[in-house]
N, C-alpha and C positions, 0 to 999 in steps of 0.2 A: 504494500500500500504506500503510495507516495505521500509526501509531507502535506500537500494540500488536502488530500482525502482524510488524513489523520486529523488535521485541524478542523475540518468540517465535522467529522465524526465526534471529535471531542466537544465541540460546541453543541451538537445535538444531544449527546448524552449528558452533558452538564445541564442543559435546559430541562431535559427529562428528569434528572435527579432533583432539580429545583422544584419542579412541579409535583414530583412523587418521590419524596425522600426515602420511602421504603422499597423502592424499586432496586432489587439486588442485581438485576441484569445491567442496569446503567452503571452501577458501582463496579461491577466486574469488567465491563467494557472500558471504563475509564482507567482502571488498573492495567488492562492489556495495552491500551494506547500509551500510557506512561512508560511501560516496559519497552514497547517498540521504539519510542522516542529515545529512551536511554540507550538501548542497544544500537540504534543508528548513530548516536553521538559517539559512543565508544568505538564503533567500527570506523567512523571518520577520523577519530583521533589516532587510532592504530595505523590507518592508511597513511596519514600525514607523517607519522613517525617513520614508517618504512620508506616513504618517498625521500625524506630527509637523509636517512642512513644511506640509501642508494646514491643520492645526489652527492653526499659527502664522499662516498667511495669513488664515484666518478671523478670528482675534483681532485682527490688524492692521487688517483691513477694518472690523470693528465699532468699532475705536477711531478710525477715520477716517484711519488711516495707509495711504493707498492705494498709495503708492510701495513701502512695505515689504511690503504684501500682494501686490502684483504680483511683486515679487522672490521671495517665498516660493513663489508659485504657479509661476513660471517655473522655479525650482529643482526643484520637484516634477516638473514636466513633463520637465525635462532628466534627471532621475533615474529616469524610467520610469513616471511616473503616467499613467494613461489620461486623455486630455483630456475625456472625458465625465463624469469624477468631479466 
């Protein structure tokens, strides 16, 4: 589900919960939306970290600092980068 759909769904379930505070489905769906939002943020943060490590490795490689480049690439792999990157 994309961010716009999550925002729309959150607004709808929030309104439903306001109108019917005993509605457990609205509460459950709001919790699911919160989790998806947090998961997406964590994934984006992890991707940014990997991109930086690979970029730093590339810069070290171009500067002839092969040991530093190797360490950055190994760190990226250890943090979940795909070896095909």
